[in-house]
N, CA, C and O atoms as a GROMACS GRO file, in nm:
protein
  272
    1MET      N    1   0.396   3.292   1.424
    1MET     CA    2   0.520   3.252   1.357
    1MET      C    3   0.491   3.248   1.207
    1MET      O    4   0.390   3.192   1.165
    2SER      N    5   0.578   3.307   1.128
    2SER     CA    6   0.557   3.308   0.983
    2SER      C    7   0.589   3.172   0.924
    2SER      O    8   0.650   3.087   0.989
    3THR      N    9   0.547   3.153   0.800
    3THR     CA   10   0.574   3.027   0.731
    3THR      C   11   0.724   3.001   0.719
    3THR      O   12   0.770   2.888   0.736
    4VAL      N   13   0.798   3.107   0.690
    4VAL     CA   14   0.943   3.093   0.677
    4VAL      C   15   1.004   3.049   0.809
    4VAL      O   16   1.088   2.959   0.814
    5GLU      N   17   0.960   3.115   0.920
    5GLU     CA   18   1.011   3.077   1.051
    5GLU      C   19   0.971   2.934   1.087
    5GLU      O   20   1.050   2.859   1.144
    6ASN      N   21   0.847   2.898   1.054
    6ASN     CA   22   0.799   2.764   1.082
    6ASN      C   23   0.880   2.661   1.004
    6ASN      O   24   0.922   2.559   1.060
    7ASN      N   25   0.901   2.687   0.875
    7ASN     CA   26   0.981   2.595   0.794
    7ASN      C   27   1.124   2.584   0.847
    7ASN      O   28   1.182   2.476   0.846
    8ALA      N   29   1.179   2.695   0.892
    8ALA     CA   30   1.314   2.694   0.947
    8ALA      C   31   1.318   2.611   1.075
    8ALA      O   32   1.412   2.535   1.098
    9ALA      N   33   1.215   2.627   1.158
    9ALA     CA   34   1.210   2.550   1.283
    9ALA      C   35   1.197   2.402   1.254
    9ALA      O   36   1.263   2.320   1.318
   10VAL      N   37   1.114   2.367   1.158
   10VAL     CA   38   1.098   2.226   1.122
   10VAL      C   39   1.229   2.174   1.065
   10VAL      O   40   1.272   2.063   1.098
   11GLY      N   41   1.293   2.252   0.980
   11GLY     CA   42   1.421   2.210   0.923
   11GLY      C   43   1.526   2.189   1.030
   11GLY      O   44   1.604   2.095   1.024
   12THR      N   45   1.528   2.278   1.130
   12THR     CA   46   1.623   2.266   1.240
   12THR      C   47   1.594   2.141   1.321
   12THR      O   48   1.685   2.068   1.361
   13GLU      N   49   1.464   2.116   1.344
   13GLU     CA   50   1.425   1.998   1.420
   13GLU      C   51   1.470   1.872   1.347
   13GLU      O   52   1.523   1.779   1.408
   14ARG      N   53   1.448   1.868   1.219
   14ARG     CA   54   1.488   1.751   1.140
   14ARG      C   55   1.639   1.732   1.144
   14ARG      O   56   1.688   1.620   1.152
   15ASP      N   57   1.712   1.843   1.137
   15ASP     CA   58   1.858   1.834   1.135
   15ASP      C   59   1.913   1.790   1.270
   15ASP      O   60   2.026   1.741   1.277
   16SER      N   61   1.836   1.808   1.377
   16SER     CA   62   1.887   1.770   1.509
   16SER      C   63   1.886   1.619   1.529
   16SER      O   64   1.952   1.568   1.620
   17ARG      N   65   1.811   1.547   1.445
   17ARG     CA   66   1.810   1.401   1.457
   17ARG      C   67   1.937   1.344   1.394
   17ARG      O   68   1.995   1.402   1.303
   18SER      N   69   1.977   1.233   1.446
   18SER     CA   70   2.098   1.170   1.391
   18SER      C   71   2.065   1.107   1.256
   18SER      O   72   1.948   1.080   1.228
   19PRO      N   73   2.164   1.084   1.174
   19PRO     CA   74   2.139   1.018   1.046
   19PRO      C   75   2.073   0.881   1.064
   19PRO      O   76   1.991   0.840   0.981
   20GLU      N   77   2.108   0.813   1.171
   20GLU     CA   78   2.048   0.683   1.198
   20GLU      C   79   1.899   0.696   1.226
   20GLU      O   80   1.819   0.615   1.180
   21GLU      N   81   1.861   0.800   1.302
   21GLU     CA   82   1.720   0.823   1.333
   21GLU      C   83   1.642   0.859   1.206
   21GLU      O   84   1.530   0.810   1.186
   22ARG      N   85   1.701   0.943   1.123
   22ARG     CA   86   1.635   0.979   0.996
   22ARG      C   87   1.620   0.857   0.907
   22ARG      O   88   1.516   0.836   0.845
   23ALA      N   89   1.724   0.776   0.900
   23ALA     CA   90   1.719   0.654   0.818
   23ALA      C   91   1.614   0.558   0.871
   23ALA      O   92   1.542   0.495   0.794
   24GLU      N   93   1.607   0.546   1.002
   24GLU     CA   94   1.508   0.457   1.063
   24GLU      C   95   1.366   0.504   1.031
   24GLU      O   96   1.279   0.423   0.998
   25GLN      N   97   1.343   0.634   1.041
   25GLN     CA   98   1.211   0.687   1.010
   25GLN      C   99   1.177   0.664   0.862
   25GLN      O  100   1.065   0.625   0.829
   26LEU      N  101   1.272   0.688   0.774
   26LEU     CA  102   1.248   0.664   0.632
   26LEU      C  103   1.217   0.517   0.604
   26LEU      O  104   1.128   0.486   0.524
   27MET      N  105   1.288   0.428   0.670
   27MET     CA  106   1.262   0.285   0.652
   27MET      C  107   1.124   0.247   0.704
   27MET      O  108   1.055   0.166   0.643
   28GLU      N  109   1.084   0.304   0.817
   28GLU     CA  110   0.950   0.277   0.870
   28GLU      C  111   0.843   0.324   0.773
   28GLU      O  112   0.746   0.252   0.748
   29GLN      N  113   0.861   0.444   0.718
   29GLN     CA  114   0.765   0.496   0.621
   29GLN      C  115   0.760   0.408   0.497
   29GLN      O  116   0.652   0.375   0.448
   30TRP      N  117   0.876   0.369   0.447
   30TRP     CA  118   0.881   0.285   0.328
   30TRP      C  119   0.815   0.150   0.355
   30TRP      O  120   0.741   0.098   0.271
   31THR      N  121   0.841   0.094   0.472
   31THR     CA  122   0.782  -0.035   0.508
   31THR      C  123   0.631  -0.025   0.515
   31THR      O  124   0.561  -0.114   0.467
   32GLN      N  125   0.579   0.082   0.573
   32GLN     CA  126   0.434   0.100   0.581
   32GLN      C  127   0.373   0.112   0.442
   32GLN      O  128   0.270   0.052   0.414
   33ARG      N  129   0.436   0.190   0.355
   33ARG     CA  130   0.385   0.206   0.218
   33ARG      C  131   0.390   0.074   0.142
   33ARG      O  132   0.295   0.038   0.073
   34ALA      N  133   0.501   0.003   0.156
   34ALA     CA  134   0.516  -0.126   0.087
   34ALA      C  135   0.413  -0.226   0.138
   34ALA      O  136   0.358  -0.304   0.062
   35SER      N  137   0.389  -0.223   0.268
   35SER     CA  138   0.291  -0.314   0.326
   35SER      C  139   0.151  -0.285   0.273
   35SER      O  140   0.077  -0.378   0.240
   36ARG      N  141   0.114  -0.157   0.266
   36ARG     CA  142  -0.018  -0.121   0.213
   36ARG      C  143  -0.030  -0.162   0.066
   36ARG      O  144  -0.134  -0.213   0.024
   37ALA      N  145   0.075  -0.138  -0.011
   37ALA     CA  146   0.072  -0.175  -0.152
   37ALA      C  147   0.061  -0.326  -0.170
   37ALA      O  148  -0.014  -0.373  -0.255
   38ALA      N  149   0.135  -0.400  -0.089
   38ALA     CA  150   0.129  -0.547  -0.098
   38ALA      C  151  -0.008  -0.598  -0.057
   38ALA      O  152  -0.061  -0.690  -0.119
   39THR      N  153  -0.067  -0.538   0.046
   39THR     CA  154  -0.200  -0.579   0.091
   39THR      C  155  -0.302  -0.556  -0.020
   39THR      O  156  -0.386  -0.642  -0.046
   40ARG      N  157  -0.295  -0.440  -0.086
   40ARG     CA  158  -0.387  -0.412  -0.197
   40ARG      C  159  -0.365  -0.510  -0.312
   40ARG      O  160  -0.461  -0.561  -0.369
   41ALA      N  161  -0.240  -0.535  -0.346
   41ALA     CA  162  -0.209  -0.626  -0.457
   41ALA      C  163  -0.258  -0.768  -0.427
   41ALA      O  164  -0.317  -0.832  -0.514
   42PHE      N  165  -0.235  -0.816  -0.306
   42PHE     CA  166  -0.281  -0.950  -0.271
   42PHE      C  167  -0.433  -0.956  -0.268
   42PHE      O  168  -0.492  -1.057  -0.307
   43GLY      N  169  -0.497  -0.849  -0.224
   43GLY     CA  170  -0.642  -0.845  -0.224
   43GLY      C  171  -0.699  -0.853  -0.366
   43GLY      O  172  -0.795  -0.925  -0.392
   44ARG      N  173  -0.638  -0.778  -0.456
   44ARG     CA  174  -0.682  -0.783  -0.596
   44ARG      C  175  -0.658  -0.921  -0.657
   44ARG      O  176  -0.743  -0.973  -0.729
   45ALA      N  177  -0.543  -0.979  -0.628
   45ALA     CA  178  -0.511  -1.112  -0.680
   45ALA      C  179  -0.610  -1.216  -0.627
   45ALA      O  180  -0.654  -1.303  -0.702
   46ARG      N  181  -0.645  -1.206  -0.499
   46ARG     CA  182  -0.742  -1.298  -0.440
   46ARG      C  183  -0.877  -1.286  -0.509
   46ARG      O  184  -0.940  -1.386  -0.540
   47GLU      N  185  -0.921  -1.163  -0.533
   47GLU     CA  186  -1.048  -1.142  -0.602
   47GLU      C  187  -1.045  -1.201  -0.743
   47GLU      O  188  -1.143  -1.261  -0.788
   48GLU      N  189  -0.934  -1.184  -0.812
   48GLU     CA  190  -0.922  -1.239  -0.947
   48GLU      C  191  -0.929  -1.391  -0.944
   48GLU      O  192  -0.996  -1.452  -1.028
   49VAL      N  193  -0.860  -1.452  -0.849
   49VAL     CA  194  -0.863  -1.598  -0.837
   49VAL      C  195  -1.005  -1.645  -0.807
   49VAL      O  196  -1.051  -1.744  -0.863
   50GLU      N  197  -1.074  -1.574  -0.718
   50GLU     CA  198  -1.212  -1.611  -0.686
   50GLU      C  199  -1.300  -1.603  -0.810
   50GLU      O  200  -1.384  -1.690  -0.833
   51ASP      N  201  -1.281  -1.500  -0.892
   51ASP     CA  202  -1.358  -1.485  -1.016
   51ASP      C  203  -1.328  -1.600  -1.113
   51ASP      O  204  -1.418  -1.655  -1.176
   52ILE      N  205  -1.200  -1.634  -1.123
   52ILE     CA  206  -1.160  -1.742  -1.215
   52ILE      C  207  -1.220  -1.874  -1.169
   52ILE      O  208  -1.270  -1.951  -1.251
   53VAL      N  209  -1.216  -1.901  -1.039
   53VAL     CA  210  -1.272  -2.025  -0.985
   53VAL      C  211  -1.423  -2.029  -1.010
   53VAL      O  212  -1.477  -2.132  -1.051
   54ALA      N  213  -1.491  -1.918  -0.984
   54ALA     CA  214  -1.636  -1.914  -1.005
   54ALA      C  215  -1.669  -1.936  -1.152
   54ALA      O  216  -1.764  -2.008  -1.184
   55GLU      N  217  -1.592  -1.877  -1.240
   55GLU     CA  218  -1.615  -1.896  -1.384
   55GLU      C  219  -1.590  -2.040  -1.424
   55GLU      O  220  -1.666  -2.097  -1.502
   56ALA      N  221  -1.484  -2.101  -1.372
   56ALA     CA  222  -1.454  -2.241  -1.403
   56ALA      C  223  -1.565  -2.332  -1.353
   56ALA      O  224  -1.601  -2.429  -1.420
   57GLN      N  225  -1.620  -2.303  -1.235
   57GLN     CA  226  -1.730  -2.384  -1.183
   57GLN      C  227  -1.853  -2.370  -1.272
   57GLN      O  228  -1.924  -2.468  -1.295
   58SER      N  229  -1.879  -2.250  -1.321
   58SER     CA  230  -1.993  -2.229  -1.410
   58SER      C  231  -1.977  -2.308  -1.539
   58SER      O  232  -2.071  -2.371  -1.587
   59VAL      N  233  -1.857  -2.304  -1.594
   59VAL     CA  234  -1.830  -2.378  -1.718
   59VAL      C  235  -1.846  -2.527  -1.693
   59VAL      O  236  -1.904  -2.599  -1.774
   60ARG      N  237  -1.795  -2.573  -1.582
   60ARG     CA  238  -1.804  -2.714  -1.548
   60ARG      C  239  -1.950  -2.761  -1.535
   60ARG      O  240  -1.984  -2.873  -1.574
   61ARG      N  241  -2.035  -2.674  -1.480
   61ARG     CA  242  -2.177  -2.707  -1.466
   61ARG      C  243  -2.253  -2.690  -1.597
   61ARG      O  244  -2.371  -2.725  -1.606
   62GLY      N  245  -2.187  -2.639  -1.698
   62GLY     CA  246  -2.249  -2.622  -1.828
   62GLY      C  247  -2.333  -2.495  -1.840
   62GLY      O  248  -2.415  -2.484  -1.931
   63GLU      N  249  -2.313  -2.400  -1.748
   63GLU     CA  250  -2.385  -2.275  -1.757
   63GLU      C  251  -2.326  -2.188  -1.866
   63GLU      O  252  -2.207  -2.192  -1.894
   64ARG      N  253  -2.413  -2.109  -1.924
   64ARG     CA  254  -2.365  -2.015  -2.026
   64ARG      C  255  -2.302  -1.895  -1.957
   64ARG      O  256  -2.348  -1.856  -1.849
   65PRO      N  257  -2.199  -1.836  -2.015
   65PRO     CA  258  -2.134  -1.718  -1.952
   65PRO      C  259  -2.234  -1.606  -1.930
   65PRO      O  260  -2.317  -1.576  -2.017
   66GLY      N  261  -2.226  -1.545  -1.814
   66GLY     CA  262  -2.311  -1.432  -1.782
   66GLY      C  263  -2.450  -1.468  -1.734
   66GLY      O  264  -2.533  -1.378  -1.720
   67THR      N  265  -2.479  -1.595  -1.709
   67THR     CA  266  -2.612  -1.635  -1.665
   67THR      C  267  -2.615  -1.675  -1.518
   67THR      O  268  -2.710  -1.740  -1.474
   68ARG      N  269  -2.514  -1.638  -1.445
   68ARG     CA  270  -2.509  -1.675  -1.303
   68ARG      C  271  -2.618  -1.613  -1.225
   68ARG      O  272  -2.628  -1.635  -1.104
   0.00000   0.00000   0.00000
């Protein structure tokens, strides 16, 4: 099957789904992407908070910065 025929078949397959099915699939994809992005963002924020807490503890103990 040529690329053109394959693309046409895929296009036909996509068009056979109802608008509701296409919308549902798009929402699932968006939700997965948003979830991954939120997980990464929360992970970075957690690491930053941990760094800030560790730095505050060092300052409280009277350690010089960078001597941990």
